[in-house]
mmCIF file of the C-alpha atoms, coordinates in Angstrom:
data_MODEL
# 
_entry.id   MODEL 
# 
loop_
_atom_site.group_PDB 
_atom_site.id 
_atom_site.type_symbol 
_atom_site.label_atom_id 
_atom_site.label_alt_id 
_atom_site.label_comp_id 
_atom_site.label_asym_id 
_atom_site.label_entity_id 
_atom_site.label_seq_id 
_atom_site.pdbx_PDB_ins_code 
_atom_site.Cartn_x 
_atom_site.Cartn_y 
_atom_site.Cartn_z 
_atom_site.occupancy 
_atom_site.B_iso_or_equiv 
_atom_site.pdbx_formal_charge 
_atom_site.auth_seq_id 
_atom_site.auth_comp_id 
_atom_site.auth_asym_id 
_atom_site.auth_atom_id 
_atom_site.pdbx_PDB_model_num 
ATOM 1   C CA . MET A 1 1   ? -22.554 9.884  12.325  1.00 0.00 ? 1   MET A CA 1 
ATOM 2   C CA . SER A 1 2   ? -25.717 8.765  10.043  1.00 0.00 ? 2   SER A CA 1 
ATOM 3   C CA . ASP A 1 3   ? -26.254 13.447 10.587  1.00 0.00 ? 3   ASP A CA 1 
ATOM 4   C CA . ILE A 1 4   ? -22.627 14.405 9.115   1.00 0.00 ? 4   ILE A CA 1 
ATOM 5   C CA . PHE A 1 5   ? -23.542 11.886 6.288   1.00 0.00 ? 5   PHE A CA 1 
ATOM 6   C CA . ASN A 1 6   ? -27.235 13.055 5.936   1.00 0.00 ? 6   ASN A CA 1 
ATOM 7   C CA . ALA A 1 7   ? -25.930 16.532 5.965   1.00 0.00 ? 7   ALA A CA 1 
ATOM 8   C CA . TRP A 1 8   ? -23.011 15.885 3.510   1.00 0.00 ? 8   TRP A CA 1 
ATOM 9   C CA . LEU A 1 9   ? -25.745 14.049 0.723   1.00 0.00 ? 9   LEU A CA 1 
ATOM 10  C CA . ASN A 1 10  ? -28.005 17.053 1.281   1.00 0.00 ? 10  ASN A CA 1 
ATOM 11  C CA . GLY A 1 11  ? -25.321 19.134 -0.171  1.00 0.00 ? 11  GLY A CA 1 
ATOM 12  C CA . TYR A 1 12  ? -24.981 17.031 -3.504  1.00 0.00 ? 12  TYR A CA 1 
ATOM 13  C CA . ARG A 1 13  ? -28.436 16.265 -4.074  1.00 0.00 ? 13  ARG A CA 1 
ATOM 14  C CA . GLN A 1 14  ? -28.705 20.375 -3.771  1.00 0.00 ? 14  GLN A CA 1 
ATOM 15  C CA . ILE A 1 15  ? -25.914 21.374 -5.791  1.00 0.00 ? 15  ILE A CA 1 
ATOM 16  C CA . PHE A 1 16  ? -27.648 23.484 -7.863  1.00 0.00 ? 16  PHE A CA 1 
ATOM 17  C CA . ASP A 1 17  ? -30.340 24.945 -5.718  1.00 0.00 ? 17  ASP A CA 1 
ATOM 18  C CA . TYR A 1 18  ? -29.247 28.471 -4.620  1.00 0.00 ? 18  TYR A CA 1 
ATOM 19  C CA . LYS A 1 19  ? -32.587 28.746 -2.628  1.00 0.00 ? 19  LYS A CA 1 
ATOM 20  C CA . GLY A 1 20  ? -33.524 28.366 0.968   1.00 0.00 ? 20  GLY A CA 1 
ATOM 21  C CA . ARG A 1 21  ? -31.248 28.456 3.891   1.00 0.00 ? 21  ARG A CA 1 
ATOM 22  C CA . ALA A 1 22  ? -28.727 26.262 5.898   1.00 0.00 ? 22  ALA A CA 1 
ATOM 23  C CA . ARG A 1 23  ? -28.618 25.450 8.986   1.00 0.00 ? 23  ARG A CA 1 
ATOM 24  C CA . ARG A 1 24  ? -24.880 26.503 10.238  1.00 0.00 ? 24  ARG A CA 1 
ATOM 25  C CA . ARG A 1 25  ? -24.632 22.554 12.066  1.00 0.00 ? 25  ARG A CA 1 
ATOM 26  C CA . ASP A 1 26  ? -25.721 21.026 8.653   1.00 0.00 ? 26  ASP A CA 1 
ATOM 27  C CA . PHE A 1 27  ? -22.652 23.091 7.258   1.00 0.00 ? 27  PHE A CA 1 
ATOM 28  C CA . ALA A 1 28  ? -20.256 22.873 9.671   1.00 0.00 ? 28  ALA A CA 1 
ATOM 29  C CA . ARG A 1 29  ? -21.085 18.874 9.313   1.00 0.00 ? 29  ARG A CA 1 
ATOM 30  C CA . PHE A 1 30  ? -20.701 19.421 5.800   1.00 0.00 ? 30  PHE A CA 1 
ATOM 31  C CA . LEU A 1 31  ? -17.956 20.652 5.576   1.00 0.00 ? 31  LEU A CA 1 
ATOM 32  C CA . LEU A 1 32  ? -15.609 18.135 7.417   1.00 0.00 ? 32  LEU A CA 1 
ATOM 33  C CA . LEU A 1 33  ? -17.397 15.284 5.743   1.00 0.00 ? 33  LEU A CA 1 
ATOM 34  C CA . GLN A 1 34  ? -16.459 16.693 2.359   1.00 0.00 ? 34  GLN A CA 1 
ATOM 35  C CA . LEU A 1 35  ? -12.499 17.260 3.778   1.00 0.00 ? 35  LEU A CA 1 
ATOM 36  C CA . VAL A 1 36  ? -12.461 13.673 4.748   1.00 0.00 ? 36  VAL A CA 1 
ATOM 37  C CA . PHE A 1 37  ? -13.693 12.556 1.890   1.00 0.00 ? 37  PHE A CA 1 
ATOM 38  C CA . PHE A 1 38  ? -11.470 15.035 -0.418  1.00 0.00 ? 38  PHE A CA 1 
ATOM 39  C CA . PHE A 1 39  ? -8.335  14.076 0.681   1.00 0.00 ? 39  PHE A CA 1 
ATOM 40  C CA . ALA A 1 40  ? -8.983  10.251 0.851   1.00 0.00 ? 40  ALA A CA 1 
ATOM 41  C CA . ALA A 1 41  ? -10.334 10.548 -2.958  1.00 0.00 ? 41  ALA A CA 1 
ATOM 42  C CA . ALA A 1 42  ? -7.037  12.114 -3.247  1.00 0.00 ? 42  ALA A CA 1 
ATOM 43  C CA . SER A 1 43  ? -5.293  9.580  -1.718  1.00 0.00 ? 43  SER A CA 1 
ATOM 44  C CA . VAL A 1 44  ? -6.533  6.466  -3.497  1.00 0.00 ? 44  VAL A CA 1 
ATOM 45  C CA . THR A 1 45  ? -5.573  7.923  -6.750  1.00 0.00 ? 45  THR A CA 1 
ATOM 46  C CA . SER A 1 46  ? -2.060  8.499  -5.786  1.00 0.00 ? 46  SER A CA 1 
ATOM 47  C CA . ILE A 1 47  ? -1.814  5.321  -4.512  1.00 0.00 ? 47  ILE A CA 1 
ATOM 48  C CA . LEU A 1 48  ? -3.728  3.806  -6.828  1.00 0.00 ? 48  LEU A CA 1 
ATOM 49  C CA . PHE A 1 49  ? -2.308  6.064  -10.482 1.00 0.00 ? 49  PHE A CA 1 
ATOM 50  C CA . GLY A 1 50  ? 1.013   8.036  -8.550  1.00 0.00 ? 50  GLY A CA 1 
ATOM 51  C CA . ASN A 1 51  ? 2.397   10.583 -10.280 1.00 0.00 ? 51  ASN A CA 1 
ATOM 52  C CA . SER A 1 52  ? 0.846   9.515  -13.912 1.00 0.00 ? 52  SER A CA 1 
ATOM 53  C CA . GLY A 1 53  ? -0.259  13.152 -14.821 1.00 0.00 ? 53  GLY A CA 1 
ATOM 54  C CA . ILE A 1 54  ? -3.544  12.622 -16.856 1.00 0.00 ? 54  ILE A CA 1 
ATOM 55  C CA . ILE A 1 55  ? -5.074  10.741 -15.011 1.00 0.00 ? 55  ILE A CA 1 
ATOM 56  C CA . THR A 1 56  ? -4.279  12.164 -11.403 1.00 0.00 ? 56  THR A CA 1 
ATOM 57  C CA . GLU A 1 57  ? -4.678  15.543 -12.832 1.00 0.00 ? 57  GLU A CA 1 
ATOM 58  C CA . THR A 1 58  ? -7.964  14.545 -14.390 1.00 0.00 ? 58  THR A CA 1 
ATOM 59  C CA . VAL A 1 59  ? -9.575  13.104 -10.701 1.00 0.00 ? 59  VAL A CA 1 
ATOM 60  C CA . ALA A 1 60  ? -8.597  15.824 -8.843  1.00 0.00 ? 60  ALA A CA 1 
ATOM 61  C CA . SER A 1 61  ? -9.959  18.408 -11.246 1.00 0.00 ? 61  SER A CA 1 
ATOM 62  C CA . VAL A 1 62  ? -13.246 16.282 -11.475 1.00 0.00 ? 62  VAL A CA 1 
ATOM 63  C CA . LEU A 1 63  ? -13.152 16.656 -7.603  1.00 0.00 ? 63  LEU A CA 1 
ATOM 64  C CA . MET A 1 64  ? -12.325 20.371 -7.299  1.00 0.00 ? 64  MET A CA 1 
ATOM 65  C CA . MET A 1 65  ? -15.300 21.197 -9.406  1.00 0.00 ? 65  MET A CA 1 
ATOM 66  C CA . ILE A 1 66  ? -17.717 18.831 -7.784  1.00 0.00 ? 66  ILE A CA 1 
ATOM 67  C CA . THR A 1 67  ? -16.441 20.440 -4.315  1.00 0.00 ? 67  THR A CA 1 
ATOM 68  C CA . ILE A 1 68  ? -16.336 23.992 -5.641  1.00 0.00 ? 68  ILE A CA 1 
ATOM 69  C CA . LEU A 1 69  ? -20.017 23.126 -6.836  1.00 0.00 ? 69  LEU A CA 1 
ATOM 70  C CA . THR A 1 70  ? -21.510 21.424 -3.748  1.00 0.00 ? 70  THR A CA 1 
ATOM 71  C CA . THR A 1 71  ? -19.702 24.206 -1.854  1.00 0.00 ? 71  THR A CA 1 
ATOM 72  C CA . LEU A 1 72  ? -20.382 27.046 -2.954  1.00 0.00 ? 72  LEU A CA 1 
ATOM 73  C CA . SER A 1 73  ? -24.821 26.157 -3.055  1.00 0.00 ? 73  SER A CA 1 
ATOM 74  C CA . TYR A 1 74  ? -24.053 25.482 0.541   1.00 0.00 ? 74  TYR A CA 1 
ATOM 75  C CA . ASN A 1 75  ? -22.449 28.794 0.737   1.00 0.00 ? 75  ASN A CA 1 
ATOM 76  C CA . VAL A 1 76  ? -25.770 30.913 -0.623  1.00 0.00 ? 76  VAL A CA 1 
ATOM 77  C CA . ARG A 1 77  ? -27.544 29.025 1.473   1.00 0.00 ? 77  ARG A CA 1 
ATOM 78  C CA . ARG A 1 78  ? -26.203 30.128 4.495   1.00 0.00 ? 78  ARG A CA 1 
ATOM 79  C CA . LEU A 1 79  ? -25.761 33.113 3.789   1.00 0.00 ? 79  LEU A CA 1 
ATOM 80  C CA . HIS A 1 80  ? -29.072 33.390 3.410   1.00 0.00 ? 80  HIS A CA 1 
ATOM 81  C CA . ASP A 1 81  ? -29.877 32.470 6.555   1.00 0.00 ? 81  ASP A CA 1 
ATOM 82  C CA . CYS A 1 82  ? -28.032 34.632 7.968   1.00 0.00 ? 82  CYS A CA 1 
ATOM 83  C CA . GLY A 1 83  ? -30.172 37.435 6.008   1.00 0.00 ? 83  GLY A CA 1 
ATOM 84  C CA . GLN A 1 84  ? -27.361 37.919 3.417   1.00 0.00 ? 84  GLN A CA 1 
ATOM 85  C CA . SER A 1 85  ? -27.753 37.638 -0.397  1.00 0.00 ? 85  SER A CA 1 
ATOM 86  C CA . GLY A 1 86  ? -25.914 34.610 -1.992  1.00 0.00 ? 86  GLY A CA 1 
ATOM 87  C CA . TRP A 1 87  ? -24.497 37.517 -4.197  1.00 0.00 ? 87  TRP A CA 1 
ATOM 88  C CA . TRP A 1 88  ? -21.811 38.078 -1.547  1.00 0.00 ? 88  TRP A CA 1 
ATOM 89  C CA . CYS A 1 89  ? -20.208 34.795 -2.319  1.00 0.00 ? 89  CYS A CA 1 
ATOM 90  C CA . PHE A 1 90  ? -17.674 36.604 -5.326  1.00 0.00 ? 90  PHE A CA 1 
ATOM 91  C CA . GLY A 1 91  ? -16.248 38.114 -2.477  1.00 0.00 ? 91  GLY A CA 1 
ATOM 92  C CA . TYR A 1 92  ? -14.319 34.690 -2.146  1.00 0.00 ? 92  TYR A CA 1 
ATOM 93  C CA . VAL A 1 93  ? -13.519 35.070 -5.561  1.00 0.00 ? 93  VAL A CA 1 
ATOM 94  C CA . ILE A 1 94  ? -12.234 38.785 -5.970  1.00 0.00 ? 94  ILE A CA 1 
ATOM 95  C CA . LEU A 1 95  ? -10.541 37.917 -2.386  1.00 0.00 ? 95  LEU A CA 1 
ATOM 96  C CA . ALA A 1 96  ? -8.512  34.745 -3.939  1.00 0.00 ? 96  ALA A CA 1 
ATOM 97  C CA . GLY A 1 97  ? -7.465  36.852 -7.087  1.00 0.00 ? 97  GLY A CA 1 
ATOM 98  C CA . VAL A 1 98  ? -5.757  39.079 -5.007  1.00 0.00 ? 98  VAL A CA 1 
ATOM 99  C CA . PHE A 1 99  ? -4.084  37.170 -3.120  1.00 0.00 ? 99  PHE A CA 1 
ATOM 100 C CA . ILE A 1 100 ? -2.520  35.059 -6.415  1.00 0.00 ? 100 ILE A CA 1 
ATOM 101 C CA . VAL A 1 101 ? -1.955  38.004 -7.624  1.00 0.00 ? 101 VAL A CA 1 
ATOM 102 C CA . ALA A 1 102 ? 0.129   39.666 -4.572  1.00 0.00 ? 102 ALA A CA 1 
ATOM 103 C CA . SER A 1 103 ? 1.812   36.189 -4.445  1.00 0.00 ? 103 SER A CA 1 
ATOM 104 C CA . LEU A 1 104 ? 2.562   36.433 -8.257  1.00 0.00 ? 104 LEU A CA 1 
ATOM 105 C CA . MET A 1 105 ? 4.496   40.125 -7.784  1.00 0.00 ? 105 MET A CA 1 
ATOM 106 C CA . LEU A 1 106 ? 6.815   38.373 -4.899  1.00 0.00 ? 106 LEU A CA 1 
ATOM 107 C CA . ARG A 1 107 ? 10.700  38.682 -5.080  1.00 0.00 ? 107 ARG A CA 1 
ATOM 108 C CA . PRO A 1 108 ? 12.092  35.491 -7.602  1.00 0.00 ? 108 PRO A CA 1 
ATOM 109 C CA . THR A 1 109 ? 14.795  33.557 -5.926  1.00 0.00 ? 109 THR A CA 1 
ATOM 110 C CA . ASP A 1 110 ? 18.072  33.690 -6.788  1.00 0.00 ? 110 ASP A CA 1 
ATOM 111 C CA . GLY A 1 111 ? 19.775  31.472 -9.177  1.00 0.00 ? 111 GLY A CA 1 
ATOM 112 C CA . SER A 1 112 ? 18.305  28.509 -10.254 1.00 0.00 ? 112 SER A CA 1 
ATOM 113 C CA . ASN A 1 113 ? 15.715  26.111 -8.450  1.00 0.00 ? 113 ASN A CA 1 
ATOM 114 C CA . GLN A 1 114 ? 14.246  22.909 -9.034  1.00 0.00 ? 114 GLN A CA 1 
ATOM 115 C CA . TYR A 1 115 ? 11.873  24.564 -11.869 1.00 0.00 ? 115 TYR A CA 1 
ATOM 116 C CA . GLY A 1 116 ? 14.892  25.464 -13.678 1.00 0.00 ? 116 GLY A CA 1 
ATOM 117 C CA . PRO A 1 117 ? 17.134  28.163 -13.978 1.00 0.00 ? 117 PRO A CA 1 
ATOM 118 C CA . ASP A 1 118 ? 16.933  31.796 -13.782 1.00 0.00 ? 118 ASP A CA 1 
ATOM 119 C CA . PRO A 1 119 ? 15.154  33.421 -16.630 1.00 0.00 ? 119 PRO A CA 1 
ATOM 120 C CA . ARG A 1 120 ? 16.649  36.525 -15.667 1.00 0.00 ? 120 ARG A CA 1 
ATOM 121 C CA . ALA A 1 121 ? 20.201  35.678 -15.993 1.00 0.00 ? 121 ALA A CA 1 
ATOM 122 C CA . ALA A 1 122 ? 19.332  34.903 -19.479 1.00 0.00 ? 122 ALA A CA 1 
ATOM 123 C CA . THR A 1 123 ? 18.473  38.719 -19.653 1.00 0.00 ? 123 THR A CA 1 
ATOM 124 C CA . HIS A 1 124 ? 21.687  40.381 -18.151 1.00 0.00 ? 124 HIS A CA 1 
# 
């Protein structure tokens, strides 16, 4: 258990370290504990603050930024370990952007839904 925890802590100790290499096993351990921590923190925040909007969103945003920074630096070091440039991480951003744009181009639901009336009805 201490190996998993040490791999997770090393991710935070090296949050801005984009040089060097990272072992596959340490990366997998880091991701596992990172997921557990993130869901635990989200659950605690939800229990404490419920749907109080700004507090929950602020905590979630801070956690997400920290998660992105630590995971990005670990990803770069993993790519270095595989003999690849860390710049390949930008591929994730491009790929995510393609999926987001594709999902925004999906056909809308007909009529009203839980988010409000159909905006097309006002223009017809």
